[in-house]
SEPA-165182 format. One record per atom (N, C-alpha, C): atom name; x, y, z; residue number from 0. Coordinates in steps of 0.05 Angstrom, whole numbers. Each point is the difference from the previous one (the first is absolute). Example, Ala and Ser with C-alpha at 12.3 -4.5 7.8 and 13.67 -1.06 7.14 Angstrom:
+------+--------+--------+--------+-----+
| atom |      x |      y |      z |   n |
+------+--------+--------+--------+-----+
|    N |    264 |   -114 |    156 |   0 |
|   CA |    -18 |     24 |      0 |   0 |
|    C |     18 |     24 |      0 |   0 |
|    N |     -7 |     21 |    -14 |   1 |
|   CA |     16 |     24 |      1 |   1 |
|    C |    -15 |     22 |     14 |   1 |
+------+--------+--------+--------+-----+
% end
This chain:
+------+--------+--------+--------+-----+
| atom |      x |      y |      z |   n |
+------+--------+--------+--------+-----+
|    N |     17 |    -24 |      0 |   0 |
|   CA |    -17 |     24 |      0 |   0 |
|    C |     18 |     25 |      0 |   0 |
|    N |     -8 |     20 |    -15 |   1 |
|   CA |     16 |     25 |     -3 |   1 |
|    C |      0 |     15 |     27 |   1 |
|    N |     23 |     12 |      6 |   2 |
|   CA |      2 |     17 |     23 |   2 |
|    C |    -17 |     25 |     -3 |   2 |
|    N |    -12 |      8 |     23 |   3 |
|   CA |    -18 |     24 |      0 |   3 |
|    C |     16 |     24 |     11 |   3 |
|    N |     -1 |     21 |    -16 |   4 |
|   CA |     14 |     25 |      7 |   4 |
|    C |    -20 |     23 |      2 |   4 |
|    N |      2 |     15 |     22 |   5 |
|   CA |    -16 |     24 |      3 |   5 |
|    C |     18 |     24 |     -4 |   5 |
|    N |     -7 |     16 |    -20 |   6 |
|   CA |     15 |     24 |     -7 |   6 |
|    C |    -15 |     25 |     11 |   6 |
|    N |     14 |     16 |     16 |   7 |
|   CA |    -13 |     24 |     12 |   7 |
|    C |     15 |     25 |     -8 |   7 |
|    N |    -14 |     17 |    -15 |   8 |
|   CA |     11 |     26 |     -8 |   8 |
|    C |    -24 |     18 |     -7 |   8 |
|    N |      3 |     25 |      7 |   9 |
|   CA |    -22 |     19 |     -6 |   9 |
|    C |     -1 |      8 |    -29 |   9 |
|    N |     20 |     -7 |    -16 |  10 |
|   CA |      0 |      6 |    -29 |  10 |
|    C |    -12 |    -24 |    -15 |  10 |
|    N |    -22 |      5 |    -13 |  11 |
|   CA |    -12 |    -22 |    -17 |  11 |
|    C |     18 |     -7 |    -23 |  11 |
|    N |     15 |     19 |    -10 |  12 |
|   CA |     19 |     -6 |    -22 |  12 |
|    C |     21 |    -20 |     10 |  12 |
|    N |     11 |      4 |     23 |  13 |
|   CA |     20 |    -18 |     11 |  13 |
|    C |    -12 |    -27 |      5 |  13 |
|    N |    -23 |     -1 |     13 |  14 |
|   CA |    -13 |    -26 |      6 |  14 |
|    C |     -7 |    -15 |    -25 |  14 |
|    N |    -10 |     13 |    -20 |  15 |
|   CA |     -8 |    -13 |    -25 |  15 |
|    C |     24 |    -12 |    -15 |  15 |
|    N |     22 |     16 |     -1 |  16 |
|   CA |     25 |    -10 |    -13 |  16 |
|    C |     11 |    -24 |     15 |  16 |
|    N |      2 |      2 |     27 |  17 |
|   CA |     11 |    -22 |     16 |  17 |
|    C |    -18 |    -24 |     -2 |  17 |
|    N |    -26 |      3 |      1 |  18 |
|   CA |    -18 |    -22 |     -2 |  18 |
|    C |      3 |    -15 |    -27 |  18 |
|    N |      1 |     15 |    -21 |  19 |
|   CA |      3 |    -12 |    -27 |  19 |
|    C |     26 |    -16 |     -1 |  19 |
|    N |     22 |     11 |     10 |  20 |
|   CA |     26 |    -14 |     -2 |  20 |
|    C |      0 |    -25 |     18 |  20 |
|    N |    -10 |      2 |     24 |  21 |
|   CA |      0 |    -23 |     18 |  21 |
|    C |    -19 |    -22 |     -9 |  21 |
|    N |    -22 |      7 |    -11 |  22 |
|   CA |    -18 |    -20 |    -11 |  22 |
|    C |     13 |    -14 |    -24 |  22 |
|    N |     15 |     14 |    -16 |  23 |
|   CA |     14 |    -13 |    -22 |  23 |
|    C |     22 |    -19 |     10 |  23 |
|    N |      8 |      3 |     25 |  24 |
|   CA |     19 |    -18 |     12 |  24 |
|    C |    -13 |    -23 |     16 |  24 |
|    N |    -27 |     -1 |     -1 |  25 |
|   CA |    -15 |    -21 |     12 |  25 |
|    C |    -10 |      5 |     28 |  25 |
|    N |      3 |     24 |     11 |  26 |
|   CA |    -11 |      6 |     26 |  26 |
|    C |    -29 |      8 |     -2 |  26 |
|    N |    -15 |     -5 |     22 |  27 |
|   CA |    -27 |     10 |      3 |  27 |
|    C |      2 |     26 |     15 |  27 |
|    N |    -10 |     22 |    -11 |  28 |
|   CA |      5 |     26 |     11 |  28 |
|    C |    -26 |     14 |      8 |  28 |
|    N |      0 |     11 |     25 |  29 |
|   CA |    -22 |     17 |      9 |  29 |
|    C |     12 |     27 |      5 |  29 |
|    N |    -18 |     21 |     -1 |  30 |
|   CA |      9 |     27 |      3 |  30 |
|    C |    -14 |     14 |     22 |  30 |
|    N |     14 |     18 |     14 |  31 |
|   CA |    -11 |     18 |     20 |  31 |
|    C |     13 |     27 |     -4 |  31 |
|    N |    -15 |     21 |      8 |  32 |
|   CA |      9 |     27 |     -6 |  32 |
|    C |      5 |     17 |     25 |  32 |
|    N |     -2 |    -13 |     24 |  33 |
|   CA |      6 |     14 |     25 |  33 |
|    C |      8 |    -21 |     21 |  33 |
|    N |     14 |     10 |     20 |  34 |
|   CA |      8 |    -18 |     22 |  34 |
|    C |    -24 |    -14 |     14 |  34 |
|    N |    -21 |     16 |      4 |  35 |
|   CA |    -23 |    -11 |     13 |  35 |
|    C |    -13 |    -22 |    -16 |  35 |
|    N |     -3 |      5 |    -26 |  36 |
|   CA |    -12 |    -20 |    -18 |  36 |
|    C |     18 |    -25 |     -1 |  36 |
|    N |     26 |      3 |      0 |  37 |
|   CA |     18 |    -23 |      0 |  37 |
|    C |     -4 |    -17 |     25 |  37 |
|    N |     -1 |     13 |     24 |  38 |
|   CA |     -4 |    -15 |     24 |  38 |
|    C |    -26 |    -16 |      1 |  38 |
|    N |    -21 |     13 |    -10 |  39 |
|   CA |    -26 |    -14 |     -2 |  39 |
|    C |      2 |    -25 |    -18 |  39 |
|    N |     13 |      3 |    -23 |  40 |
|   CA |      3 |    -22 |    -18 |  40 |
|    C |     17 |    -22 |     11 |  40 |
|    N |     22 |      7 |     14 |  41 |
|   CA |     18 |    -19 |     12 |  41 |
|    C |    -14 |    -16 |     22 |  41 |
|    N |    -15 |     14 |     17 |  42 |
|   CA |    -15 |    -15 |     21 |  42 |
|    C |    -21 |    -18 |    -11 |  42 |
|    N |    -13 |      8 |    -22 |  43 |
|   CA |    -21 |    -17 |    -12 |  43 |
|    C |     11 |    -25 |    -13 |  43 |
|    N |     24 |      3 |    -13 |  44 |
|   CA |     11 |    -23 |    -15 |  44 |
|    C |     30 |      7 |     -5 |  44 |
|    N |     18 |     -8 |     18 |  45 |
|   CA |     28 |      8 |     -2 |  45 |
|    C |     12 |    -10 |    -26 |  45 |
|    N |     14 |     17 |    -15 |  46 |
|   CA |     14 |     -8 |    -24 |  46 |
|    C |     26 |    -14 |      8 |  46 |
|    N |     16 |     -9 |    -20 |  47 |
|   CA |     26 |    -12 |      6 |  47 |
|    C |     22 |     21 |      3 |  47 |
|    N |     -5 |     23 |    -12 |  48 |
|   CA |     20 |     22 |      1 |  48 |
|    C |    -13 |     26 |     -4 |  48 |
|    N |     11 |     21 |     12 |  49 |
|   CA |    -10 |     27 |     -2 |  49 |
|    C |     21 |     18 |    -13 |  49 |
|    N |     -7 |     14 |    -22 |  50 |
|   CA |     17 |     21 |    -12 |  50 |
|    C |    -13 |     26 |      9 |  50 |
|    N |     14 |     16 |     16 |  51 |
|   CA |    -11 |     22 |     14 |  51 |
|    C |     14 |     27 |     -5 |  51 |
|    N |    -14 |     19 |    -10 |  52 |
|   CA |     11 |     27 |     -3 |  52 |
|    C |      3 |     12 |     28 |  52 |
|    N |     22 |     14 |      5 |  53 |
|   CA |      4 |     13 |     26 |  53 |
|    C |    -17 |     25 |      3 |  53 |
|    N |     -1 |     16 |    -21 |  54 |
|   CA |    -13 |     26 |      1 |  54 |
|    C |    -29 |     -3 |     -9 |  54 |
|    N |    -17 |     -7 |     19 |  55 |
|   CA |    -29 |     -2 |     -5 |  55 |
|    C |    -14 |     22 |     15 |  55 |
|    N |    -23 |     10 |    -11 |  56 |
|   CA |    -15 |     19 |     15 |  56 |
|    C |    -12 |    -13 |     25 |  56 |
|    N |     -4 |     15 |     21 |  57 |
|   CA |    -11 |    -11 |     24 |  57 |
|    C |     22 |    -18 |     14 |  57 |
|    N |     -6 |    -25 |      3 |  58 |
|   CA |     18 |    -19 |     12 |  58 |
|    C |     23 |     -7 |    -20 |  58 |
|    N |     24 |      7 |      7 |  59 |
|   CA |     22 |     -5 |    -18 |  59 |
|    C |      9 |    -29 |      2 |  59 |
|    N |     18 |     -8 |    -18 |  60 |
|   CA |     10 |    -27 |     -2 |  60 |
|    C |     14 |    -10 |     26 |  60 |
|    N |     14 |     18 |     13 |  61 |
|   CA |     13 |     -7 |     25 |  61 |
|    C |    -20 |     -9 |     21 |  61 |
|    N |    -22 |     15 |      2 |  62 |
|   CA |    -20 |     -7 |     20 |  62 |
|    C |    -14 |    -26 |     -7 |  62 |
|    N |     -6 |     -3 |    -26 |  63 |
|   CA |    -12 |    -26 |     -9 |  63 |
|    C |     18 |    -23 |      9 |  63 |
|    N |     25 |      2 |     -5 |  64 |
|   CA |     19 |    -22 |      7 |  64 |
|    C |      1 |     -4 |     30 |  64 |
|    N |      1 |     22 |     15 |  65 |
|   CA |      1 |     -3 |     30 |  65 |
|    C |    -25 |    -15 |     10 |  65 |
|    N |    -23 |      7 |    -11 |  66 |
|   CA |    -25 |    -13 |      8 |  66 |
|    C |      0 |    -30 |     -8 |  66 |
|    N |     11 |     -6 |    -23 |  67 |
|   CA |      1 |    -28 |     -8 |  67 |
|    C |     18 |    -15 |     20 |  67 |
|    N |     23 |     11 |      7 |  68 |
|   CA |     19 |    -14 |     17 |  68 |
|    C |    -11 |     -3 |     29 |  68 |
|    N |    -20 |     15 |      7 |  69 |
|   CA |    -11 |     -2 |     27 |  69 |
|    C |    -25 |    -17 |      1 |  69 |
|    N |     -9 |    -10 |    -23 |  70 |
|   CA |    -25 |    -15 |     -2 |  70 |
|    C |      3 |    -27 |     13 |  70 |
|    N |    -20 |    -10 |     15 |  71 |
|   CA |      2 |    -26 |     13 |  71 |
|    C |     -2 |    -23 |    -20 |  71 |
|    N |    -11 |      4 |    -23 |  72 |
|   CA |     -3 |    -21 |    -20 |  72 |
|    C |     26 |     -4 |    -15 |  72 |
|    N |     13 |    -23 |      2 |  73 |
|   CA |     26 |     -4 |    -14 |  73 |
|    C |     -1 |      3 |    -30 |  73 |
|    N |    -23 |     -5 |    -13 |  74 |
|   CA |     -3 |      4 |    -29 |  74 |
|    C |      2 |     29 |     -7 |  74 |
|    N |     -7 |     18 |     19 |  75 |
|   CA |      2 |     29 |     -4 |  75 |
|    C |     27 |     10 |     10 |  75 |
|    N |      7 |     -8 |     23 |  76 |
|   CA |     25 |      9 |     13 |  76 |
|    C |     25 |     -7 |    -16 |  76 |
|    N |      0 |    -23 |    -12 |  77 |
|   CA |     24 |    -10 |    -15 |  77 |
|    C |     -1 |      5 |    -30 |  77 |
|    N |    -19 |     16 |     -9 |  78 |
|   CA |     -3 |      5 |    -28 |  78 |
|    C |     25 |     14 |    -11 |  78 |
|    N |     13 |    -11 |    -21 |  79 |
|   CA |     23 |     14 |    -12 |  79 |
|    C |     -8 |     26 |    -13 |  79 |
|    N |     16 |     21 |      5 |  80 |
|   CA |     -5 |     27 |    -10 |  80 |
|    C |     23 |     10 |    -16 |  80 |
|    N |     -5 |      8 |    -25 |  81 |
|   CA |     20 |     15 |    -16 |  81 |
|    C |    -10 |     28 |     -3 |  81 |
|    N |     16 |     19 |      9 |  82 |
|   CA |     -8 |     28 |     -1 |  82 |
|    C |     10 |     14 |    -25 |  82 |
|    N |    -17 |     18 |    -11 |  83 |
|   CA |      7 |     17 |    -22 |  83 |
|    C |      2 |     28 |     11 |  83 |
|    N |     23 |     13 |     -5 |  84 |
|   CA |      4 |     26 |     11 |  84 |
|    C |     17 |     18 |    -18 |  84 |
|    N |     -4 |     25 |      3 |  85 |
|   CA |     17 |     20 |    -14 |  85 |
|    C |     19 |     13 |     21 |  85 |
|    N |     -2 |     -9 |     24 |  86 |
|   CA |     16 |     12 |     22 |  86 |
|    C |     25 |    -17 |      4 |  86 |
|    N |     19 |     12 |     14 |  87 |
|   CA |     26 |    -13 |      4 |  87 |
|    C |      1 |    -15 |     27 |  87 |
|    N |    -18 |      6 |     19 |  88 |
|   CA |      3 |    -10 |     27 |  88 |
|    C |    -12 |    -29 |      2 |  88 |
|    N |     16 |    -19 |     -7 |  89 |
|   CA |     -9 |    -28 |      2 |  89 |
|    C |      0 |    -11 |     28 |  89 |
|    N |     16 |     12 |     18 |  90 |
|   CA |      2 |    -11 |     27 |  90 |
|    C |    -27 |      1 |     14 |  90 |
|    N |    -16 |     21 |     -4 |  91 |
|   CA |    -26 |      2 |     13 |  91 |
|    C |    -18 |    -23 |     -9 |  91 |
|    N |      1 |     -6 |    -26 |  92 |
|   CA |    -16 |    -22 |    -10 |  92 |
|    C |      8 |    -27 |     11 |  92 |
|    N |     26 |     -5 |      1 |  93 |
|   CA |      9 |    -26 |     11 |  93 |
|    C |     -8 |     -2 |     30 |  93 |
|    N |      1 |     23 |     14 |  94 |
|   CA |     -8 |      0 |     28 |  94 |
|    C |    -30 |     -6 |      3 |  94 |
|    N |    -16 |      9 |    -20 |  95 |
|   CA |    -29 |     -5 |      0 |  95 |
|    C |     -6 |    -29 |     -8 |  95 |
|    N |     19 |    -14 |    -10 |  96 |
|   CA |     -4 |    -29 |     -7 |  96 |
|    C |     -1 |     -6 |    -29 |  96 |
|    N |      8 |     18 |    -17 |  97 |
|   CA |      0 |     -6 |    -29 |  97 |
|    C |     22 |    -19 |     -7 |  97 |
|    N |     -5 |    -17 |    -20 |  98 |
|   CA |     20 |    -21 |     -8 |  98 |
|    C |     19 |     10 |    -21 |  98 |
|    N |     -8 |     18 |    -17 |  99 |
|   CA |     17 |      9 |    -22 |  99 |
|    C |    -11 |     27 |    -10 |  99 |
|    N |     17 |     14 |    -15 | 100 |
|   CA |     -6 |     26 |    -10 | 100 |
|    C |      6 |      1 |    -30 | 100 |
|    N |    -15 |     16 |    -14 | 101 |
|   CA |      6 |      7 |    -28 | 101 |
|    C |     -5 |     30 |     -3 | 101 |
|    N |     19 |     13 |    -13 | 102 |
|   CA |     -4 |     28 |     -6 | 102 |
|    C |    -24 |      3 |    -19 | 102 |
|    N |    -15 |     22 |      3 | 103 |
|   CA |    -24 |      4 |    -16 | 103 |
|    C |      6 |      0 |    -30 | 103 |
|    N |     25 |      4 |     -8 | 104 |
|   CA |      7 |     -1 |    -28 | 104 |
|    C |      8 |    -29 |     -8 | 104 |
|    N |    -13 |    -20 |     12 | 105 |
|   CA |      7 |    -28 |     -3 | 105 |
|    C |     -5 |    -10 |    -28 | 105 |
|    N |     15 |    -21 |     -7 | 106 |
|   CA |     -4 |    -14 |    -24 | 106 |
|    C |    -20 |    -23 |      5 | 106 |
|    N |    -19 |     -4 |    -17 | 107 |
|   CA |    -21 |    -20 |      5 | 107 |
|    C |     12 |    -28 |      2 | 107 |
|    N |     20 |     -6 |    -16 | 108 |
|   CA |     13 |    -26 |      2 | 108 |
|    C |     13 |     -4 |     27 | 108 |
|    N |     13 |     21 |     10 | 109 |
|   CA |     12 |     -2 |     27 | 109 |
|    C |    -21 |     -4 |     21 | 109 |
|    N |    -23 |     13 |     -2 | 110 |
|   CA |    -21 |     -4 |     20 | 110 |
|    C |     -9 |    -29 |     -1 | 110 |
|    N |     -4 |    -12 |    -23 | 111 |
|   CA |     -8 |    -28 |     -2 | 111 |
|    C |     21 |    -18 |     11 | 111 |
|    N |     25 |      6 |     -4 | 112 |
|   CA |     22 |    -17 |     11 | 112 |
|    C |      1 |      2 |     30 | 112 |
|    N |     -4 |     24 |     11 | 113 |
|   CA |      1 |      3 |     29 | 113 |
|    C |    -24 |    -14 |     13 | 113 |
|    N |    -23 |      2 |    -13 | 114 |
|   CA |    -24 |    -14 |     11 | 114 |
|    C |      6 |    -30 |      1 | 114 |
|    N |     10 |    -11 |    -22 | 115 |
|   CA |      6 |    -29 |     -1 | 115 |
|    C |     21 |     -7 |     22 | 115 |
|    N |     20 |     17 |      4 | 116 |
|   CA |     21 |     -5 |     20 | 116 |
|    C |    -12 |      0 |     28 | 116 |
|    N |    -16 |     20 |      7 | 117 |
|   CA |    -11 |      2 |     27 | 117 |
|    C |    -19 |    -24 |      4 | 117 |
|    N |    -16 |     -7 |    -19 | 118 |
|   CA |    -19 |    -22 |      3 | 118 |
|    C |     16 |    -26 |      4 | 118 |
|    N |     22 |     -4 |    -15 | 119 |
|   CA |     17 |    -23 |      3 | 119 |
|    C |     12 |     -2 |     28 | 119 |
|    N |      9 |     23 |     10 | 120 |
|   CA |     11 |      1 |     27 | 120 |
|    C |    -21 |     -9 |     21 | 120 |
|    N |    -25 |      6 |     -5 | 121 |
|   CA |    -22 |     -6 |     18 | 121 |
|    C |    -11 |    -28 |     -5 | 121 |
|    N |     10 |    -14 |    -21 | 122 |
|   CA |    -10 |    -27 |     -6 | 122 |
|    C |    -26 |      0 |    -14 | 122 |
|    N |     -6 |     22 |    -14 | 123 |
|   CA |    -26 |      2 |    -14 | 123 |
|    C |      6 |     -3 |    -30 | 123 |
|    N |    -15 |    -18 |    -13 | 124 |
|   CA |      3 |     -5 |    -28 | 124 |
|    C |     -9 |     24 |    -16 | 124 |
|    N |     17 |     10 |    -18 | 125 |
|   CA |     -7 |     23 |    -16 | 125 |
|    C |    -17 |     -7 |    -24 | 125 |
+------+--------+--------+--------+-----+
% end
């Protein structure tokens, strides 16, 4: 069964491009446009991996990740997170519990490779 990836970004252009590329690589992709929407979707049906923009309106990506890491449900708490950011401060994200970072000017092939790598580390079939 294909790995399920939730992509969270307030830009529909970014989410549509990422979704198209990841689906072409065999992933099942869901989209959210805010931190609050992402948390609702994750609690309803946790994906295998989260691709999360840091700069979201309202609840930012750091706070989303902190809440995930404090959740009592291991399917939520242990969810792998790859952050997308245009900022340089990666230490804050790692402290919040993110597994990997990509600069917002990322290459779609690199994103797919990093997703496969993180899933493999977690023992999840891509």
